[in-house]
PyMOL CGO cylinders between C-alpha atoms (Angstrom):
from pymol import cmd
from pymol.cgo import CYLINDER

trace = [
    CYLINDER, 141.48, 79.37, 86.25, 143.10, 75.98, 86.44, 0.3, 1, 1, 1, 1, 1, 1,
    CYLINDER, 143.10, 75.98, 86.44, 141.11, 72.96, 85.17, 0.3, 1, 1, 1, 1, 1, 1,
    CYLINDER, 141.11, 72.96, 85.17, 140.86, 69.64, 87.00, 0.3, 1, 1, 1, 1, 1, 1,
    CYLINDER, 140.86, 69.64, 87.00, 143.15, 67.05, 85.51, 0.3, 1, 1, 1, 1, 1, 1,
    CYLINDER, 143.15, 67.05, 85.51, 140.26, 64.53, 84.78, 0.3, 1, 1, 1, 1, 1, 1,
    CYLINDER, 140.26, 64.53, 84.78, 138.10, 67.09, 83.02, 0.3, 1, 1, 1, 1, 1, 1,
    CYLINDER, 138.10, 67.09, 83.02, 138.11, 66.53, 79.16, 0.3, 1, 1, 1, 1, 1, 1,
    CYLINDER, 138.11, 66.53, 79.16, 137.04, 68.64, 76.30, 0.3, 1, 1, 1, 1, 1, 1,
    CYLINDER, 137.04, 68.64, 76.30, 134.00, 67.94, 74.21, 0.3, 1, 1, 1, 1, 1, 1,
    CYLINDER, 134.00, 67.94, 74.21, 136.10, 67.31, 71.18, 0.3, 1, 1, 1, 1, 1, 1,
    CYLINDER, 136.10, 67.31, 71.18, 138.22, 64.73, 73.02, 0.3, 1, 1, 1, 1, 1, 1,
    CYLINDER, 138.22, 64.73, 73.02, 135.07, 63.00, 74.16, 0.3, 1, 1, 1, 1, 1, 1,
    CYLINDER, 135.07, 63.00, 74.16, 133.75, 62.74, 70.55, 0.3, 1, 1, 1, 1, 1, 1,
    CYLINDER, 133.75, 62.74, 70.55, 136.98, 61.35, 69.31, 0.3, 1, 1, 1, 1, 1, 1,
    CYLINDER, 136.98, 61.35, 69.31, 137.15, 58.77, 72.11, 0.3, 1, 1, 1, 1, 1, 1,
    CYLINDER, 137.15, 58.77, 72.11, 133.50, 57.84, 71.37, 0.3, 1, 1, 1, 1, 1, 1,
    CYLINDER, 133.50, 57.84, 71.37, 134.33, 57.11, 67.69, 0.3, 1, 1, 1, 1, 1, 1,
    CYLINDER, 134.33, 57.11, 67.69, 137.45, 55.09, 68.62, 0.3, 1, 1, 1, 1, 1, 1,
    CYLINDER, 137.45, 55.09, 68.62, 135.51, 53.12, 71.23, 0.3, 1, 1, 1, 1, 1, 1,
    CYLINDER, 135.51, 53.12, 71.23, 132.85, 52.33, 68.59, 0.3, 1, 1, 1, 1, 1, 1,
    CYLINDER, 132.85, 52.33, 68.59, 135.57, 51.17, 66.21, 0.3, 1, 1, 1, 1, 1, 1,
    CYLINDER, 135.57, 51.17, 66.21, 137.01, 48.94, 68.88, 0.3, 1, 1, 1, 1, 1, 1,
    CYLINDER, 137.01, 48.94, 68.88, 133.59, 47.46, 69.63, 0.3, 1, 1, 1, 1, 1, 1,
    CYLINDER, 133.59, 47.46, 69.63, 133.05, 46.81, 65.90, 0.3, 1, 1, 1, 1, 1, 1,
    CYLINDER, 133.05, 46.81, 65.90, 136.45, 45.04, 65.73, 0.3, 1, 1, 1, 1, 1, 1,
    CYLINDER, 136.45, 45.04, 65.73, 135.64, 42.93, 68.72, 0.3, 1, 1, 1, 1, 1, 1,
    CYLINDER, 135.64, 42.93, 68.72, 132.00, 42.00, 67.85, 0.3, 1, 1, 1, 1, 1, 1,
    CYLINDER, 132.00, 42.00, 67.85, 132.32, 41.44, 64.04, 0.3, 1, 1, 1, 1, 1, 1,
    CYLINDER, 132.32, 41.44, 64.04, 132.55, 37.91, 62.83, 0.3, 1, 1, 1, 1, 1, 1,
    CYLINDER, 132.55, 37.91, 62.83, 135.70, 36.79, 61.27, 0.3, 1, 1, 1, 1, 1, 1,
    CYLINDER, 135.70, 36.79, 61.27, 136.11, 33.60, 59.25, 0.3, 1, 1, 1, 1, 1, 1,
    CYLINDER, 136.11, 33.60, 59.25, 139.04, 31.72, 60.42, 0.3, 1, 1, 1, 1, 1, 1,
    CYLINDER, 139.04, 31.72, 60.42, 141.76, 30.15, 58.28, 0.3, 1, 1, 1, 1, 1, 1,
    CYLINDER, 141.76, 30.15, 58.28, 143.06, 27.23, 60.08, 0.3, 1, 1, 1, 1, 1, 1,
    CYLINDER, 143.06, 27.23, 60.08, 146.50, 27.37, 58.68, 0.3, 1, 1, 1, 1, 1, 1,
    CYLINDER, 146.50, 27.37, 58.68, 148.86, 28.30, 61.40, 0.3, 1, 1, 1, 1, 1, 1,
    CYLINDER, 148.86, 28.30, 61.40, 147.05, 28.64, 64.68, 0.3, 1, 1, 1, 1, 1, 1,
    CYLINDER, 147.05, 28.64, 64.68, 147.36, 25.38, 66.65, 0.3, 1, 1, 1, 1, 1, 1,
    CYLINDER, 147.36, 25.38, 66.65, 144.66, 26.38, 69.32, 0.3, 1, 1, 1, 1, 1, 1,
    CYLINDER, 144.66, 26.38, 69.32, 142.10, 26.84, 66.50, 0.3, 1, 1, 1, 1, 1, 1,
    CYLINDER, 142.10, 26.84, 66.50, 143.08, 23.60, 64.76, 0.3, 1, 1, 1, 1, 1, 1,
    CYLINDER, 143.08, 23.60, 64.76, 142.97, 21.63, 67.98, 0.3, 1, 1, 1, 1, 1, 1,
    CYLINDER, 142.97, 21.63, 67.98, 139.55, 23.10, 68.84, 0.3, 1, 1, 1, 1, 1, 1,
    CYLINDER, 139.55, 23.10, 68.84, 138.26, 22.18, 65.41, 0.3, 1, 1, 1, 1, 1, 1,
    CYLINDER, 138.26, 22.18, 65.41, 139.66, 18.60, 65.57, 0.3, 1, 1, 1, 1, 1, 1,
    CYLINDER, 139.66, 18.60, 65.57, 138.12, 18.06, 69.08, 0.3, 1, 1, 1, 1, 1, 1,
    CYLINDER, 138.12, 18.06, 69.08, 134.73, 19.21, 68.03, 0.3, 1, 1, 1, 1, 1, 1,
    CYLINDER, 134.73, 19.21, 68.03, 134.19, 17.80, 64.53, 0.3, 1, 1, 1, 1, 1, 1,
    CYLINDER, 134.19, 17.80, 64.53, 134.00, 14.21, 63.36, 0.3, 1, 1, 1, 1, 1, 1,
    CYLINDER, 134.00, 14.21, 63.36, 136.04, 13.04, 60.35, 0.3, 1, 1, 1, 1, 1, 1,
    CYLINDER, 136.04, 13.04, 60.35, 134.38, 13.97, 56.99, 0.3, 1, 1, 1, 1, 1, 1,
    CYLINDER, 134.38, 13.97, 56.99, 131.98, 16.53, 58.44, 0.3, 1, 1, 1, 1, 1, 1,
    CYLINDER, 131.98, 16.53, 58.44, 131.76, 19.90, 56.87, 0.3, 1, 1, 1, 1, 1, 1,
    CYLINDER, 131.76, 19.90, 56.87, 132.18, 22.86, 59.20, 0.3, 1, 1, 1, 1, 1, 1,
    CYLINDER, 132.18, 22.86, 59.20, 132.52, 26.63, 59.33, 0.3, 1, 1, 1, 1, 1, 1,
    CYLINDER, 132.52, 26.63, 59.33, 134.60, 28.34, 61.90, 0.3, 1, 1, 1, 1, 1, 1,
    CYLINDER, 134.60, 28.34, 61.90, 134.32, 31.94, 63.18, 0.3, 1, 1, 1, 1, 1, 1,
    CYLINDER, 134.32, 31.94, 63.18, 136.24, 34.02, 65.64, 0.3, 1, 1, 1, 1, 1, 1,
    CYLINDER, 136.24, 34.02, 65.64, 135.42, 37.09, 67.64, 0.3, 1, 1, 1, 1, 1, 1,
    CYLINDER, 135.42, 37.09, 67.64, 137.84, 39.52, 69.26, 0.3, 1, 1, 1, 1, 1, 1,
    CYLINDER, 137.84, 39.52, 69.26, 140.58, 41.91, 68.28, 0.3, 1, 1, 1, 1, 1, 1,
    CYLINDER, 140.58, 41.91, 68.28, 143.64, 41.83, 68.41, 0.3, 1, 1, 1, 1, 1, 1,
    CYLINDER, 143.64, 41.83, 68.41, 143.32, 38.31, 69.79, 0.3, 1, 1, 1, 1, 1, 1,
    CYLINDER, 143.32, 38.31, 69.79, 140.46, 35.85, 69.33, 0.3, 1, 1, 1, 1, 1, 1,
    CYLINDER, 140.46, 35.85, 69.33, 138.26, 35.68, 72.46, 0.3, 1, 1, 1, 1, 1, 1,
    CYLINDER, 138.26, 35.68, 72.46, 135.53, 33.41, 71.25, 0.3, 1, 1, 1, 1, 1, 1,
    CYLINDER, 135.53, 33.41, 71.25, 136.02, 30.61, 68.67, 0.3, 1, 1, 1, 1, 1, 1,
    CYLINDER, 136.02, 30.61, 68.67, 132.83, 29.12, 67.28, 0.3, 1, 1, 1, 1, 1, 1,
    CYLINDER, 132.83, 29.12, 67.28, 132.51, 25.98, 65.10, 0.3, 1, 1, 1, 1, 1, 1,
    CYLINDER, 132.51, 25.98, 65.10, 129.31, 25.21, 63.26, 0.3, 1, 1, 1, 1, 1, 1,
    CYLINDER, 129.31, 25.21, 63.26, 129.19, 21.59, 62.18, 0.3, 1, 1, 1, 1, 1, 1,
    CYLINDER, 129.19, 21.59, 62.18, 127.03, 21.01, 59.18, 0.3, 1, 1, 1, 1, 1, 1,
    CYLINDER, 127.03, 21.01, 59.18, 125.52, 17.54, 58.83, 0.3, 1, 1, 1, 1, 1, 1,
    CYLINDER, 125.52, 17.54, 58.83, 125.04, 15.70, 55.55, 0.3, 1, 1, 1, 1, 1, 1,
    CYLINDER, 125.04, 15.70, 55.55, 122.32, 16.75, 53.15, 0.3, 1, 1, 1, 1, 1, 1,
    CYLINDER, 122.32, 16.75, 53.15, 118.87, 15.33, 53.69, 0.3, 1, 1, 1, 1, 1, 1,
    CYLINDER, 118.87, 15.33, 53.69, 118.49, 12.12, 51.52, 0.3, 1, 1, 1, 1, 1, 1,
    CYLINDER, 118.49, 12.12, 51.52, 114.89, 13.13, 50.64, 0.3, 1, 1, 1, 1, 1, 1,
    CYLINDER, 114.89, 13.13, 50.64, 116.27, 15.99, 48.41, 0.3, 1, 1, 1, 1, 1, 1,
    CYLINDER, 116.27, 15.99, 48.41, 115.33, 19.12, 50.37, 0.3, 1, 1, 1, 1, 1, 1,
    CYLINDER, 115.33, 19.12, 50.37, 118.03, 21.50, 51.37, 0.3, 1, 1, 1, 1, 1, 1,
    CYLINDER, 118.03, 21.50, 51.37, 117.52, 21.36, 55.18, 0.3, 1, 1, 1, 1, 1, 1,
    CYLINDER, 117.52, 21.36, 55.18, 120.58, 20.73, 57.11, 0.3, 1, 1, 1, 1, 1, 1,
    CYLINDER, 120.58, 20.73, 57.11, 121.29, 20.32, 60.77, 0.3, 1, 1, 1, 1, 1, 1,
    CYLINDER, 121.29, 20.32, 60.77, 123.66, 22.63, 62.46, 0.3, 1, 1, 1, 1, 1, 1,
    CYLINDER, 123.66, 22.63, 62.46, 125.50, 22.13, 65.68, 0.3, 1, 1, 1, 1, 1, 1,
    CYLINDER, 125.50, 22.13, 65.68, 127.37, 25.05, 67.26, 0.3, 1, 1, 1, 1, 1, 1,
    CYLINDER, 127.37, 25.05, 67.26, 130.21, 24.64, 69.62, 0.3, 1, 1, 1, 1, 1, 1,
    CYLINDER, 130.21, 24.64, 69.62, 132.10, 27.55, 71.24, 0.3, 1, 1, 1, 1, 1, 1,
    CYLINDER, 132.10, 27.55, 71.24, 135.15, 28.13, 73.25, 0.3, 1, 1, 1, 1, 1, 1,
    CYLINDER, 135.15, 28.13, 73.25, 135.94, 31.36, 75.26, 0.3, 1, 1, 1, 1, 1, 1,
    CYLINDER, 135.94, 31.36, 75.26, 139.51, 32.42, 76.03, 0.3, 1, 1, 1, 1, 1, 1,
    CYLINDER, 139.51, 32.42, 76.03, 139.70, 34.52, 79.29, 0.3, 1, 1, 1, 1, 1, 1,
    CYLINDER, 139.70, 34.52, 79.29, 143.37, 35.53, 78.97, 0.3, 1, 1, 1, 1, 1, 1,
    CYLINDER, 143.37, 35.53, 78.97, 142.76, 36.82, 75.50, 0.3, 1, 1, 1, 1, 1, 1,
    CYLINDER, 142.76, 36.82, 75.50, 139.88, 38.75, 76.78, 0.3, 1, 1, 1, 1, 1, 1,
    CYLINDER, 139.88, 38.75, 76.78, 141.98, 40.37, 79.40, 0.3, 1, 1, 1, 1, 1, 1,
    CYLINDER, 141.98, 40.37, 79.40, 144.67, 41.19, 76.82, 0.3, 1, 1, 1, 1, 1, 1,
    CYLINDER, 144.67, 41.19, 76.82, 142.14, 42.71, 74.51, 0.3, 1, 1, 1, 1, 1, 1,
    CYLINDER, 142.14, 42.71, 74.51, 140.71, 44.78, 77.45, 0.3, 1, 1, 1, 1, 1, 1,
    CYLINDER, 140.71, 44.78, 77.45, 144.11, 45.99, 78.31, 0.3, 1, 1, 1, 1, 1, 1,
    CYLINDER, 144.11, 45.99, 78.31, 144.93, 46.98, 74.69, 0.3, 1, 1, 1, 1, 1, 1,
    CYLINDER, 144.93, 46.98, 74.69, 141.58, 48.90, 74.38, 0.3, 1, 1, 1, 1, 1, 1,
    CYLINDER, 141.58, 48.90, 74.38, 142.29, 50.81, 77.67, 0.3, 1, 1, 1, 1, 1, 1,
    CYLINDER, 142.29, 50.81, 77.67, 145.85, 51.65, 76.65, 0.3, 1, 1, 1, 1, 1, 1,
    CYLINDER, 145.85, 51.65, 76.65, 144.60, 52.87, 73.27, 0.3, 1, 1, 1, 1, 1, 1,
    CYLINDER, 144.60, 52.87, 73.27, 141.83, 55.05, 74.70, 0.3, 1, 1, 1, 1, 1, 1,
    CYLINDER, 141.83, 55.05, 74.70, 144.05, 56.43, 77.56, 0.3, 1, 1, 1, 1, 1, 1,
    CYLINDER, 144.05, 56.43, 77.56, 146.82, 57.27, 75.07, 0.3, 1, 1, 1, 1, 1, 1,
    CYLINDER, 146.82, 57.27, 75.07, 144.44, 58.95, 72.75, 0.3, 1, 1, 1, 1, 1, 1,
    CYLINDER, 144.44, 58.95, 72.75, 142.81, 60.92, 75.62, 0.3, 1, 1, 1, 1, 1, 1,
    CYLINDER, 142.81, 60.92, 75.62, 146.28, 62.16, 76.65, 0.3, 1, 1, 1, 1, 1, 1,
    CYLINDER, 146.28, 62.16, 76.65, 147.31, 63.02, 73.17, 0.3, 1, 1, 1, 1, 1, 1,
    CYLINDER, 147.31, 63.02, 73.17, 144.14, 64.92, 72.35, 0.3, 1, 1, 1, 1, 1, 1,
    CYLINDER, 144.14, 64.92, 72.35, 144.22, 66.97, 75.61, 0.3, 1, 1, 1, 1, 1, 1,
    CYLINDER, 144.22, 66.97, 75.61, 147.90, 67.70, 75.17, 0.3, 1, 1, 1, 1, 1, 1,
    CYLINDER, 147.90, 67.70, 75.17, 147.33, 68.93, 71.64, 0.3, 1, 1, 1, 1, 1, 1,
    CYLINDER, 147.33, 68.93, 71.64, 144.38, 71.14, 72.78, 0.3, 1, 1, 1, 1, 1, 1,
    CYLINDER, 144.38, 71.14, 72.78, 146.33, 72.64, 75.63, 0.3, 1, 1, 1, 1, 1, 1,
    CYLINDER, 146.33, 72.64, 75.63, 149.31, 73.26, 73.25, 0.3, 1, 1, 1, 1, 1, 1,
    CYLINDER, 149.31, 73.26, 73.25, 147.04, 75.09, 70.81, 0.3, 1, 1, 1, 1, 1, 1,
    CYLINDER, 147.04, 75.09, 70.81, 145.55, 77.10, 73.68, 0.3, 1, 1, 1, 1, 1, 1,
    CYLINDER, 145.55, 77.10, 73.68, 148.91, 78.16, 74.97, 0.3, 1, 1, 1, 1, 1, 1,
    CYLINDER, 148.91, 78.16, 74.97, 149.94, 79.25, 71.49, 0.3, 1, 1, 1, 1, 1, 1,
    CYLINDER, 149.94, 79.25, 71.49, 147.10, 81.67, 71.21, 0.3, 1, 1, 1, 1, 1, 1,
    CYLINDER, 147.10, 81.67, 71.21, 148.08, 83.59, 74.38, 0.3, 1, 1, 1, 1, 1, 1,
]
cmd.load_cgo(trace, "trace")
């Protein structure tokens, strides 16, 4: 009996689930940014922080950064306690989001095709 072309094996579904989980982890985990070579990140930081302020920068997304987040830290409280004021500013890149989505779809579809091809190849060897 011939199977439908869109039907997949359980093992392929499990492999795809783990790869999709890895892609989600890569996209949603925080990455501290080094502002050495990327002009977009440097410009975003310069636009959103005043001179002399301390800041931390983080990016989200793989393989390209989709969301850049700058947290500006104000000066220490003059009364000696450790409370600091934080200001968050974010920038979302839609074209990078589309690129990341395309990369994820290409990876998952390629893996689906390779797994199914390998399973069918093993099944034809047994006959």
